[in-house]
C-alpha positions as CSV (number, residue, x, y, z in Angstrom):
1,X,171.2,117.3,106.3
2,X,170.6,120.6,104.7
3,X,171.4,121.2,101.4
4,X,172.7,124.8,100.2
5,X,169.9,126.3,97.9
6,X,172.4,126.9,95.0
7,X,173.9,123.8,95.0
8,X,173.9,121.9,91.7
9,X,171.0,119.8,92.6
10,X,168.7,122.2,92.8
11,X,168.2,125.8,91.4
12,X,170.9,126.0,88.7
13,X,170.5,122.2,87.5
14,X,166.5,122.6,87.3
15,X,167.2,125.7,85.2
16,X,170.0,124.0,83.0
17,X,167.0,121.2,82.1
18,X,164.4,124.0,81.3
19,X,166.7,125.5,79.4
20,X,166.1,123.5,76.2
21,X,162.7,123.2,76.4
22,X,162.1,126.4,76.4
23,X,164.5,127.0,73.3
24,X,162.8,124.1,71.7
25,X,159.2,125.9,71.8
26,X,160.9,129.1,71.1
27,X,162.0,127.8,67.9
28,X,158.7,126.1,66.8
29,X,157.0,129.4,67.8
30,X,159.3,131.4,65.5
31,X,158.6,128.8,62.6
32,X,154.9,129.1,63.4
33,X,155.2,133.1,63.0
34,X,156.9,132.7,60.0
35,X,153.6,130.8,58.3
36,X,151.3,133.3,59.7
37,X,153.6,136.1,58.4
38,X,153.2,134.4,55.0
39,X,149.0,134.6,55.8
40,X,148.9,138.1,56.3
41,X,151.4,139.6,53.8
42,X,150.5,136.8,51.2
43,X,147.7,135.0,51.2
44,X,146.2,132.0,53.6
45,X,145.9,129.8,50.8
46,X,150.1,130.0,50.2
47,X,150.6,129.8,53.4
48,X,148.2,126.3,53.7
49,X,150.7,125.3,50.6
50,X,154.0,125.5,52.4
51,X,152.5,123.8,55.5
52,X,151.5,121.0,54.3
53,X,154.6,120.3,52.2
54,X,156.4,121.0,55.7
55,X,154.3,118.5,57.3
56,X,155.5,116.0,54.1
57,X,159.2,117.1,54.3
58,X,159.2,116.5,58.3
59,X,158.1,112.8,57.9
60,X,160.5,112.0,55.2
61,X,163.1,113.7,57.7
62,X,162.3,111.8,60.4
63,X,162.7,108.5,58.1
64,X,166.0,110.0,57.1
65,X,167.1,110.6,60.8
66,X,165.8,107.1,61.9
67,X,168.9,105.9,59.4
68,X,171.4,108.4,60.2
69,X,170.3,109.7,63.4
70,X,170.1,106.3,65.2
71,X,172.5,103.9,63.4
72,X,174.7,106.2,61.3
73,X,173.5,104.7,58.1
74,X,174.3,107.1,55.1
75,X,171.4,107.0,53.0
76,X,171.6,108.8,49.2
77,X,168.3,106.9,47.7
78,X,165.5,108.7,49.6
79,X,164.3,109.8,46.5
80,X,164.1,106.1,45.2
81,X,161.7,105.0,48.1
82,X,159.6,108.2,47.6
83,X,159.1,107.6,44.4
84,X,157.6,104.0,45.2
85,X,155.4,105.2,47.6
86,X,154.3,107.6,44.8
87,X,153.9,104.3,42.7
88,X,151.6,103.0,45.5
89,X,149.3,105.7,45.1
90,X,148.7,104.8,41.4
91,X,148.7,101.0,41.9
92,X,146.3,101.5,45.1
93,X,143.6,104.4,44.1
94,X,143.4,104.3,40.0
95,X,140.7,102.1,38.8
96,X,141.8,99.4,36.4
97,X,142.0,99.5,32.6
98,X,140.2,96.4,31.5
99,X,141.2,96.4,27.9
100,X,144.8,96.5,29.3
101,X,144.6,93.7,31.6
102,X,142.3,91.6,28.7
103,X,145.1,92.4,26.3
104,X,148.4,91.8,28.3
105,X,147.8,91.3,32.1
106,X,148.1,87.7,32.6
107,X,151.2,87.6,31.0
108,X,152.6,90.5,32.4
109,X,151.6,88.6,36.0
110,X,153.6,85.3,34.5
111,X,156.2,87.4,33.6
112,X,156.9,88.9,36.9
113,X,156.1,85.6,38.9
114,X,158.6,84.1,36.6
115,X,161.3,86.5,37.4
116,X,160.3,85.7,41.4
117,X,160.6,82.1,41.5
118,X,164.2,83.0,39.4
119,X,165.5,85.1,41.9
120,X,164.5,82.6,44.8
121,X,165.6,79.5,42.9
122,X,169.0,81.6,42.5
123,X,169.4,82.1,45.8
124,X,168.7,78.8,47.4
125,X,171.1,77.4,44.7
126,X,173.8,79.6,45.9
127,X,173.6,79.4,49.5
128,X,173.5,75.5,49.1
129,X,175.8,75.3,47.0
130,X,178.7,75.9,48.9
131,X,180.5,72.9,48.8
132,X,180.2,72.5,45.1
133,X,182.9,74.8,43.9
134,X,183.1,76.6,40.4
135,X,180.1,74.8,39.9
136,X,178.2,77.0,41.9
137,X,178.8,80.0,40.0
138,X,177.8,78.1,37.1
139,X,174.4,76.6,38.2
140,X,173.6,80.3,39.7
141,X,174.2,82.0,36.5
142,X,172.5,79.3,34.5
143,X,169.1,80.0,36.7
144,X,169.8,83.8,36.2
145,X,170.2,83.8,32.7
146,X,167.5,81.0,31.8
147,X,164.6,82.9,34.0
148,X,165.5,86.0,32.4
149,X,164.8,85.0,29.1
150,X,161.6,83.1,30.5
151,X,160.4,86.1,31.9
152,X,161.1,88.5,28.9
153,X,159.3,85.8,26.7
154,X,156.5,86.3,28.7
155,X,156.2,89.9,29.6
156,X,157.7,91.6,26.6
157,X,154.6,90.7,24.3
158,X,152.4,91.6,26.8
159,X,154.0,94.8,27.8
160,X,153.8,96.1,23.8
161,X,149.6,95.0,23.7
162,X,149.6,97.3,27.0
163,X,151.1,100.0,26.1
164,X,148.9,100.1,22.7
165,X,145.5,100.1,24.4
166,X,144.6,104.1,24.1
167,X,148.2,105.2,25.0
168,X,147.0,109.3,25.0
169,X,144.8,108.1,28.3
170,X,145.8,105.0,29.6
171,X,148.4,102.5,28.1
172,X,148.9,100.9,31.2
173,X,147.1,98.4,34.0
174,X,145.9,100.9,36.1
175,X,145.2,100.2,39.7
176,X,142.8,98.6,42.1
177,X,140.3,101.7,42.6
178,X,140.4,101.5,46.4
179,X,140.6,104.6,48.5
180,X,143.7,106.9,48.0
181,X,144.8,106.8,51.9
182,X,145.1,103.3,51.8
183,X,148.2,103.9,49.8
184,X,149.6,105.7,52.3
185,X,150.1,102.5,54.4
186,X,151.1,100.7,50.9
187,X,154.2,103.0,49.9
188,X,155.4,102.2,53.3
189,X,154.9,98.4,52.5
190,X,156.8,99.4,48.8
191,X,160.1,101.3,50.3
192,X,160.4,99.2,53.0
193,X,160.5,95.9,51.0
194,X,162.8,97.5,48.2
195,X,164.8,98.6,51.4
196,X,164.8,94.7,52.3
197,X,166.7,94.3,49.2
198,X,168.7,97.0,48.8
199,X,170.1,96.3,52.5
200,X,170.9,92.6,52.0
201,X,173.1,93.8,48.9
202,X,174.5,96.8,50.6
203,X,174.7,97.4,54.2
204,X,177.9,94.8,54.3
205,X,179.9,97.5,52.4
206,X,181.8,100.7,53.9
207,X,179.8,104.1,54.6
208,X,180.6,105.8,51.3
209,X,180.0,102.4,49.4
210,X,176.9,102.3,51.1
211,X,176.1,106.0,49.7
212,X,177.3,105.2,46.3
213,X,175.2,102.2,46.1
214,X,172.0,103.7,47.2
215,X,171.9,106.7,45.0
216,X,172.6,103.8,42.3
217,X,169.4,101.6,43.3
218,X,167.8,105.0,43.6
219,X,168.5,105.9,39.9
220,X,167.3,102.3,38.8
221,X,163.6,102.5,40.4
222,X,163.4,106.1,39.2
223,X,164.3,104.7,35.5
224,X,162.0,101.9,35.8
225,X,159.4,104.2,36.5
226,X,160.2,106.4,33.7
227,X,160.1,104.2,30.9
228,X,157.7,100.9,32.2
229,X,154.6,102.6,31.0
230,X,152.4,99.2,31.6
231,X,152.9,100.0,35.4
232,X,152.9,103.8,35.5
233,X,152.6,105.3,32.1
234,X,156.3,106.4,32.4
235,X,156.9,110.2,31.4
236,X,153.1,110.9,29.9
237,X,152.2,110.8,33.8
238,X,149.5,109.4,35.7
239,X,146.5,112.5,36.3
240,X,143.3,112.4,38.6
241,X,144.2,110.1,41.5
242,X,141.2,110.6,43.4
243,X,141.6,112.5,47.1
244,X,140.8,111.9,50.3
245,X,139.5,115.2,50.9
246,X,136.4,117.4,49.2
247,X,137.0,118.6,45.9
248,X,136.6,122.4,45.5
249,X,134.1,122.2,43.0
250,X,131.3,120.2,44.8
251,X,132.2,122.7,47.7
252,X,131.4,125.5,45.5
253,X,128.1,123.4,44.6
254,X,126.7,123.4,47.9
255,X,124.9,126.3,49.5
256,X,125.8,126.0,53.1
257,X,129.3,126.6,51.9
258,X,128.3,129.4,50.1
259,X,126.6,131.0,52.6
260,X,129.8,130.0,54.7
261,X,132.0,131.6,52.4
262,X,129.7,134.5,52.3
263,X,130.1,134.6,56.6
264,X,133.7,135.0,56.2
265,X,134.3,137.4,53.4
266,X,136.2,135.6,51.3
267,X,135.9,134.7,47.3
268,X,134.1,131.3,46.8
269,X,136.8,130.2,45.3
270,X,139.2,130.9,47.4
271,X,137.6,129.5,50.2
272,X,137.0,126.3,48.6
273,X,140.7,125.8,48.2
274,X,141.8,126.9,51.7
275,X,138.9,124.3,53.4
276,X,140.9,121.4,50.9
277,X,144.1,122.6,52.1
278,X,143.2,122.8,55.7
279,X,141.7,119.3,55.5
280,X,144.7,117.8,54.0
281,X,146.5,119.5,56.7
282,X,144.4,118.3,59.3
283,X,144.9,114.6,58.1
284,X,149.3,114.8,57.3
285,X,149.3,116.4,61.1
286,X,147.6,113.1,62.2
287,X,150.3,111.1,60.2
288,X,153.3,113.3,61.5
289,X,152.5,113.0,65.4
290,X,151.7,109.2,64.8
291,X,155.4,108.7,63.1
292,X,156.9,111.4,66.0
293,X,155.3,109.6,68.8
294,X,156.5,105.8,67.6
295,X,159.7,107.1,66.4
296,X,160.6,108.9,70.1
297,X,159.1,105.8,71.9
298,X,161.5,103.8,69.6
299,X,164.3,106.1,70.7
300,X,163.4,106.1,74.1
301,X,163.4,101.9,74.9
302,X,166.5,99.8,75.5
303,X,166.3,99.0,71.4
304,X,166.9,102.8,70.7
305,X,169.9,102.6,73.1
306,X,171.5,99.5,71.3
307,X,171.0,101.5,68.1
308,X,173.2,104.5,69.2
309,X,175.8,102.2,71.0
310,X,176.0,100.3,67.5
311,X,176.3,103.6,65.8
312,X,178.7,105.1,68.2
313,X,181.0,102.1,68.0
314,X,180.4,99.1,66.0
315,X,183.2,97.1,67.3
316,X,182.5,97.4,71.1
317,X,178.7,96.5,70.3
318,X,179.3,93.4,68.1
319,X,182.1,92.3,70.9
320,X,179.1,92.6,73.4
321,X,177.3,90.3,70.9
322,X,174.9,92.3,69.2
323,X,174.0,91.4,65.3
324,X,175.2,94.9,63.9
325,X,174.3,93.6,60.4
326,X,171.0,92.6,61.3
327,X,170.2,95.7,63.2
328,X,171.1,97.9,60.4
329,X,168.9,96.3,58.0
330,X,166.2,96.9,60.7
331,X,167.0,100.3,61.3
332,X,167.0,100.8,57.0
333,X,164.1,99.3,56.3
334,X,161.7,101.4,59.0
335,X,163.4,104.3,57.9
336,X,162.7,103.5,53.9
337,X,159.0,103.2,55.2
338,X,158.5,106.1,56.7
339,X,160.0,107.8,53.5
340,X,157.9,105.6,51.3
341,X,154.7,106.9,53.4
342,X,156.0,110.1,52.7
343,X,156.4,109.7,48.9
344,X,152.8,108.5,49.0
345,X,151.6,111.5,50.8
346,X,153.1,114.0,48.6
347,X,151.6,112.3,45.4
348,X,147.7,112.6,46.8
349,X,148.6,116.1,47.5
350,X,149.6,117.1,44.3
351,X,146.8,114.9,42.7
352,X,149.1,113.0,40.2
353,X,152.5,110.9,39.7
354,X,155.2,112.1,37.7
355,X,158.2,110.0,37.7
356,X,160.5,112.8,36.0
357,X,159.6,115.1,39.0
358,X,162.4,112.9,41.1
359,X,165.6,114.3,40.8
360,X,168.0,112.2,43.5
361,X,170.5,114.6,44.0
362,X,168.7,117.8,44.4
363,X,165.7,116.7,46.4
364,X,167.9,113.9,48.8
365,X,170.2,117.1,49.1
366,X,167.2,119.0,50.7
367,X,166.1,116.1,53.0
368,X,169.6,115.9,54.3
369,X,169.8,119.9,55.1
370,X,166.7,119.5,57.1
371,X,168.2,116.6,59.1
372,X,171.6,118.3,59.6
373,X,170.1,121.8,60.3
374,X,167.2,120.5,62.6
375,X,169.6,118.0,64.3
376,X,171.0,114.7,63.6
377,X,169.7,112.1,66.6
378,X,166.9,114.0,67.2
379,X,163.1,113.5,66.4
380,X,161.9,116.9,66.9
381,X,165.1,118.4,65.4
382,X,164.5,116.6,61.9
383,X,160.7,117.6,62.3
384,X,161.9,121.6,62.6
385,X,164.5,120.9,60.2
386,X,161.9,119.9,57.4
387,X,159.5,122.7,58.1
388,X,162.3,125.5,58.4
389,X,164.4,124.4,55.2
390,X,161.1,123.8,52.7
391,X,159.8,127.1,54.3
392,X,162.6,129.0,53.2
393,X,163.0,126.6,49.9
394,X,160.0,128.2,48.7
395,X,159.9,131.6,50.2
396,X,163.7,132.3,49.3
397,X,162.7,133.2,45.8
398,X,159.7,136.0,46.8
399,X,161.8,137.1,49.2
400,X,165.1,137.3,47.2
401,X,162.5,139.9,44.7
402,X,161.4,141.8,47.8
403,X,165.3,142.6,49.1
404,X,166.4,143.4,45.8
405,X,163.9,145.7,45.0
406,X,164.3,147.7,48.2
407,X,167.8,147.7,47.7
408,X,167.9,149.1,44.0
409,X,164.9,151.1,44.8
410,X,166.9,154.3,44.1
411,X,167.7,153.4,40.8
412,X,165.9,154.1,37.9
413,X,163.5,151.4,36.7
414,X,164.9,150.4,33.5
415,X,168.6,150.8,34.7
416,X,170.8,147.4,34.0
417,X,172.5,146.9,37.4
418,X,168.7,146.9,39.1
419,X,167.2,144.6,36.3
420,X,169.8,142.0,36.7
421,X,169.3,141.9,40.2
422,X,165.5,141.5,40.0
423,X,166.3,138.5,37.1
424,X,168.2,136.8,39.6
425,X,166.7,136.7,42.6
426,X,164.6,133.8,40.8
427,X,168.0,131.3,41.1
428,X,168.7,132.6,45.1
429,X,167.3,129.3,46.8
430,X,170.2,127.2,46.3
431,X,172.3,130.1,47.8
432,X,169.5,130.6,50.4
433,X,169.9,127.0,51.2
434,X,173.9,127.1,51.5
435,X,173.7,130.1,53.7
436,X,171.4,128.4,56.1
437,X,173.5,125.4,56.5
438,X,176.9,127.6,56.8
439,X,174.9,129.5,59.7
440,X,173.5,126.5,61.4
441,X,177.2,124.6,61.3
442,X,178.8,127.7,62.6
443,X,176.9,128.8,65.4
444,X,174.9,125.2,66.5
445,X,177.0,122.3,65.1
446,X,174.9,119.7,66.5
447,X,171.5,121.2,64.9
448,X,169.4,123.6,65.8
449,X,167.6,120.8,68.5
450,X,170.6,118.7,69.1
451,X,170.6,115.0,70.2
452,X,170.0,114.8,74.0
453,X,173.2,112.6,75.5
454,X,171.3,110.3,78.1
């Protein structure tokens, strides 16, 4: 039987199938062109600085997309899990402070062990005491109160002793002195462990209550990191974290690199900084590709189809015998682990851990804009959103300054309106994010790369 050449099974159908791929290639090509323009018009150091943070933002957006795009879980505690990833960088890479360990290390360890035993005993009594009636509450409460008092009596004197050890430079226990690249994996483990606890408590809540709970727990995590100096030096910050790439000063001292910089006709300082940023970009790209491949594999698997079915209709999935709460907990832990990895990578890039820089409402909003603008439920969309939003977050100020300069070029240099507009250009970031989000929601409601309906 001969088929008509214009039938849906031949020409038009194949063209429709190719169109999304062509559009995606065009979008990523446009994003790459923006980075190249920054390199040409500003500097390649600035371009690679933006690229490195775009890569980290894309990984973080993938973690949120796993939770929201796969399962519809509204997590507003993104910065809390990222902060735990940053803490992993300190715990893994910084050298131990021997004087602090001698002053109170044993007491802190015993206090933490007492707290863990208290939690385990409390959970055991609560689960096995269902037939005790009101005594169940009394027994559980008594265990928690007694365990808390013991924990504080062991830990508090040791904490004071640790924080008194040369507080200007240390005042904390330090870390394990291992390569910092290991902290990327440990950061994911820290975030996954915290997500398991959070999920056990809050995943039975309704969507809006889940958002409030995750935001509150994120604030608690950041509060602890800010004020527990024995763990992370608090607001005094931890600086000088080791690197997985060469130091600029070491490159500048090598004769081969001096010859290389002369060959490129670049100043030695600029060349060394550029090489370091390229090394970071290569490492981050490997991690991004690995997370993207795993995410795509999971999304296309039977488990991914099950998660989308649970997201679209929990009642029907539950009626089909799927354990909705268990699957929600699993996907919440997986997404948080990816966010923790990104948080450890961010601290590695910065070379310092600053708990005060984790601002939940500000940067959680930014990550969510990345996911929504890119296309929730589509991993490639999350990556594109991470690149696009972070690029404009950084470049909004110089673009706004240039635009105001062009608009007011006909006014005298000291005119009040020109001065006012030039000063206001520094505050265009949030407005730019709002405009981008409105344009995407108006012309592409499902995101720039919408979820594929299989």
